[in-house]
Each structure stands twice: as structure tokens, then as C-alpha cells.
C-alpha positions as a printed Julia matrix, in Angstrom:
288×3 Matrix{Float64}:
 128.34   86.72  128.32
 128.49   83.88  130.86
 130.83   85.86  133.13
 128.67   88.97  132.84
 125.56   87.0   133.78
 127.41   85.3   136.62
 128.59   88.59  138.17
 125.24   90.31  137.72
 123.45   87.22  139.08
 125.66   87.19  142.18
 125.22   90.94  142.69
 121.43   90.79  142.41
 121.39   87.55  144.39
 123.22   88.98  147.39
 120.69   91.84  147.43
 117.84   89.33  147.6
 119.83   87.4   150.19
 120.28   90.45  152.4
 116.57   91.28  152.18
 115.83   87.67  153.11
 118.33   87.88  155.98
 116.49   90.9   157.35
 113.22   88.96  157.17
 114.81   85.95  158.91
 116.15   88.1   161.75
 112.63   89.35  162.45
 111.14   85.87  162.02
 113.59   84.37  164.53
 112.87   87.13  167.04
 109.07   87.41  166.95
 108.03   84.38  164.87
 106.34   86.5   162.21
 107.31   86.89  158.56
 107.49   90.6   157.73
 105.88   91.0   154.31
 106.64   94.73  154.36
 110.38   94.05  154.15
 110.52   94.83  150.44
 109.17   98.3   151.13
 112.09   98.92  153.48
 114.22   98.45  150.35
 112.18  101.03  148.47
 112.19  103.56  151.33
 115.94  103.16  151.82
 116.45  103.88  148.14
 114.36  107.05  148.38
 116.29  108.25  151.43
 119.55  107.68  149.57
 118.12  109.59  146.6
 117.16  112.49  148.85
 120.63  112.85  150.35
 122.45  112.19  147.06
 120.39  114.06  144.46
 118.49  116.66  146.46
 121.16  117.55  149.03
 124.11  116.85  146.72
 126.0   114.55  149.1
 128.44  111.81  148.14
 126.72  108.49  147.44
 128.59  106.65  150.22
 127.63  109.3   152.78
 124.09  109.2   151.39
 123.91  105.43  151.93
 125.13  105.81  155.52
 122.59  108.53  156.29
 119.84  106.53  154.59
 120.79  103.55  156.78
 120.41  105.69  159.92
 117.0   106.91  158.74
 115.93  103.33  158.04
 116.93  102.33  161.56
 114.42  104.88  162.85
 111.79  103.62  160.38
 112.39  100.07  161.61
 111.75  101.05  165.23
 108.62  103.01  164.28
 107.4   100.04  162.25
 107.94   97.72  165.23
 106.06   99.98  167.65
 103.1   100.56  165.35
 102.73   97.26  163.48
 103.97   94.63  165.92
 104.28   95.7   169.54
 100.66   96.76  170.02
  99.52   93.39  168.59
 102.21   91.15  170.09
  99.66   89.18  172.12
  97.21   88.85  169.24
  97.08   86.01  166.73
  99.85   85.8   164.17
  97.51   86.54  161.28
  96.55   89.86  162.88
 100.21   90.92  162.96
 100.71   89.79  159.36
  97.7    91.84  158.24
  99.08   94.79  160.2
 102.44   94.46  158.41
 100.68   94.29  155.05
  98.77   97.44  155.93
 102.02   99.17  156.87
 103.43   98.09  153.52
 100.61   99.94  151.74
 101.23  103.01  153.9
 104.94  102.98  153.01
 104.27  102.62  149.27
 101.63  105.33  149.14
 103.62  107.57  151.45
 106.63  107.28  149.13
 104.43  108.11  146.13
 103.11  111.25  147.81
 106.53  112.39  149.02
 108.74  111.6   146.03
 106.19  111.07  143.24
 105.54  108.12  140.95
 108.14  108.96  138.28
 111.1   106.51  138.28
 114.24  108.11  139.75
 117.9   107.25  139.88
 120.96  108.22  141.9
 124.72  108.1   141.61
 126.55  104.81  141.41
 129.17  103.91  143.99
 131.68  103.87  141.12
 131.01  104.78  137.52
 132.34  102.87  134.54
 133.21   99.22  134.04
 136.09   96.78  134.19
 137.04   94.1   131.67
 137.34   90.62  133.19
 138.29   87.67  130.96
 136.85   89.49  127.98
 133.61   90.4   129.78
 132.64   93.98  130.59
 131.51   94.21  134.21
 129.95   97.36  135.65
 131.71   98.63  138.75
 128.33   98.99  140.45
 127.9    95.21  140.46
 131.37   94.8   141.96
 130.54   97.43  144.59
 127.27   95.67  145.46
 129.07   92.38  146.03
 131.79   94.03  148.12
 129.41   96.07  150.28
 127.11   93.06  150.72
 130.01   90.93  151.96
 131.02   93.71  154.35
 127.49   93.94  155.75
 127.34   90.18  156.23
 130.61   90.25  158.18
 129.42   93.18  160.31
 126.11   91.46  161.1
 127.96   88.24  162.0
 130.33   90.18  164.27
 127.43   92.02  165.9
 125.39   88.89  166.59
 128.22   86.54  167.57
 130.9    88.73  169.15
 129.13   91.54  170.99
 127.0    91.83  174.12
 124.2    93.5   172.16
 124.19   90.56  169.76
 123.94   88.1   172.67
 120.94   90.03  173.99
 119.26   89.96  170.57
 119.86   86.22  170.18
 118.64   85.48  173.71
 115.42   87.39  173.0
 115.0    85.48  169.74
 115.29   82.15  171.58
 112.96   82.9   174.5
 111.39   86.29  175.19
 109.9    85.27  178.53
 113.14   83.9   179.99
 115.02   86.9   178.65
 112.7    89.24  180.52
 113.19   87.21  183.72
 116.97   87.7   183.63
 116.6    91.44  183.11
 116.9    91.8   179.34
 114.74   94.71  178.08
 112.77   92.71  175.51
 111.19   95.72  173.82
 114.62   97.29  173.29
 116.04   94.05  171.94
 113.16   93.56  169.5
 113.44   97.2   168.45
 117.14   96.71  167.7
 116.31   93.67  165.59
 113.74   95.56  163.54
 116.15   98.5   163.19
 118.99   96.22  162.02
 116.67   94.51  159.55
 115.53   97.86  158.13
 119.11   99.18  157.92
 120.32   96.14  155.95
 117.41   96.27  153.53
 117.51  100.06  153.17
 121.16  100.02  152.08
 120.23   97.4   149.49
 117.67   99.83  148.06
 120.32  102.51  147.6
 122.63  100.02  145.88
 119.96   98.6   143.59
 118.34  101.9   142.53
 121.06  103.0   140.06
 120.61   99.74  138.14
 116.83   99.22  138.08
 115.58  102.77  138.8
 113.7   103.82  141.89
 109.91  103.73  142.19
 107.4   103.12  144.94
 106.57   99.57  143.78
 110.11   98.19  143.4
 110.03   96.69  146.88
 107.02   94.46  146.2
 108.77   92.34  143.59
 112.07   92.3   145.51
 110.26   91.2   148.66
 108.54   88.31  146.89
 111.89   87.1   145.49
 113.45   87.4   148.94
 110.62   85.27  150.36
 111.34   82.66  147.69
 115.0    82.78  148.81
 113.93   82.1   152.41
 111.86   79.08  151.4
 114.71   77.71  149.29
 117.33   78.33  151.97
 115.21   77.21  154.91
 113.04   79.19  157.34
 115.02   80.6   160.23
 118.44   80.08  158.64
 120.56   83.18  157.98
 123.1    81.3   155.79
 120.16   79.69  154.0
 118.71   83.13  153.23
 121.98   84.22  151.61
 122.39   81.01  149.58
 118.72   81.12  148.6
 119.13   84.71  147.43
 122.11   83.74  145.29
 120.11   80.91  143.71
 117.22   83.25  142.95
 119.53   85.89  141.48
 121.37   83.41  139.25
 118.13   81.81  138.04
 116.73   85.25  137.25
 119.77   86.4   135.26
 120.58   83.18  133.4
 116.92   82.34  132.82
 116.22   85.79  131.45
 119.2    85.6   129.09
 118.96   82.01  127.84
 115.21   81.37  128.03
 113.12   84.55  128.16
 113.19   87.76  130.19
 109.38   87.66  130.15
 109.33   84.52  132.28
 112.03   85.41  134.81
 109.61   85.43  137.74
 107.94   82.23  136.51
 111.33   80.5   136.4
 112.04   81.52  139.99
 108.75   80.06  141.15
 109.36   76.87  139.18
 112.62   76.45  141.12
 110.71   77.24  144.33
 108.1    74.58  143.55
 110.84   72.03  142.87
 112.36   72.75  146.29
 108.95   72.48  147.96
 108.43   69.11  146.29
 111.8    67.52  147.02
 113.23   69.52  149.94
 110.33   71.36  151.6
 112.37   72.37  154.64
 114.98   74.13  152.53
 118.71   73.7   152.14
 119.64   74.7   155.69
 116.98   73.43  158.05
 117.3    75.0   161.46
 117.64   72.5   164.28
 115.23   73.53  167.02
 115.18   71.74  170.36
 112.09   72.15  172.5
 112.65   72.63  176.24
 110.77   70.37  178.6
């Protein structure tokens, strides 16, 4: 049972970590926490369902196509919810994002309905590990999550596009002075964030079913992961997500599944009390 909980906790935790990573990428670029990020998860799951169940495509191809669709959704979200308000106060942009979240949830309900749905798993069946029966879907989630982390690292650290995105995140004004198209760079960041989170929705849907409110809870857990890991830290978001996932699984099994969310917030409160800046505090140097 311990091994089963460990694997499932890691699998769910990396999902929360990837959602949190998408939120951190946006936060580092525009300085705003995107509280609609969880709904990107939900919409990505519905796109994967459409390609997989309605069009009859292979689940891997469905996830890829859903990721492309989510990239478009991310750009549309940026243009409608952020760009028009970029010079307004931060709270106005946050309210705009929350409004977009409602639009996404209600739009999904009208398009796909409110009945919980499911889609194919990446691999059916299970494997026995040290006497524990582990579903292949959990193994696939961990593997695909690691691959996405490596691809995001390679994009940001080893490519010209990644350098442009990081330069924009550090200083939009100076980036514009040296000829970087800031609007394109920010759009790429929102698209990347939506792609990462959308794939997570397609991976999570076969386990927890797909509905138009699944993103709300996942987004709140991802936000807890960000606080635990440290605002602005991509590694912190991943580690925070793992902590949240393990607390959720082990707490639900050994204490009570009813209080899973309460246990997560207890851990969050403990971190706020004793390490309020998170595990991986970002070192920020102000320019004179």
C-alpha cells in the first residue's frame, strides 16, 4: 500500500507541479498570478476527449492536438484578459482572469455538458512492483511529466526563443528597447503555460473523470504548491506540487479522504508560519 500511495502521490504531485509551473511562468513574465490556470487543465482535458472519443483518434495524438489547441487558447486569453489591461492596476487584471475562468467553465458546460466524461488511458492495465499493483497510467503521467519538464528547460535555457522569453520576464521595457517584440514574447509564455496545463488535463481525466469544475480544485492545489515552493521559482513549483500530491494521497489513506484538502492547507499554513518565502526563494536584484 505504501508503494501504491507513493507512486500515485508522485503522479498526482507532478500534475500539480506542472500546473504551478505554468502559473509561475506567467507570474515571472507579467507579475500577475493567473487564477484561471486550473481551467486550462479542464479545457485541455475536454479537447483531448473530443479528439479521442468523438473523432476516434489515438490518445497520444489526441494529447498533441489538444496541446496545440490550448496554445491558441493561451494566446486568446492573453489578448483578452491581460494585454488590454496591462497598464491597469494588478487587481483589475486578476479580476479579469477570474472572469475569464468563469467564461471557460460555463463555456465547457455548454459545449460538452455537465455529465462527467472519461477518455482512453495512455496505457491500460497495471504492473506489479514489489508486491504493489501500479496502474500504467500513473507511470505514464510521471514519464510524460518528466519529458515536459526537460523540454521546457531546453526551450528556456538552450534556445533563442527561450532567451527572448526570459529577457521579457526580467524587464519588458529594456527588452522592447533592444528590439524584442514584447507582445509576441508574452503571447508565447501564455501559450506555453496553457499547453503544459492542457496536457495535464488529458492525463488526469482518465483517473478522476472530466467535468467543467475539475480545474478549480486543481488550480487551488497548484497555488498551494507555489506558496510552498516559493513564488517565482520553477523548481519550487515542481517540488511544492510533489509535496501537495504526497500529502493528499497519504493523508487521504492514513487519516481521512474527507479532509484531504484540509490537510494540504494545514501544511501550507505551517510553511507560511516557519518559511513564508517558500523552499526556493528567488533571488531578485534590483537595478539602480
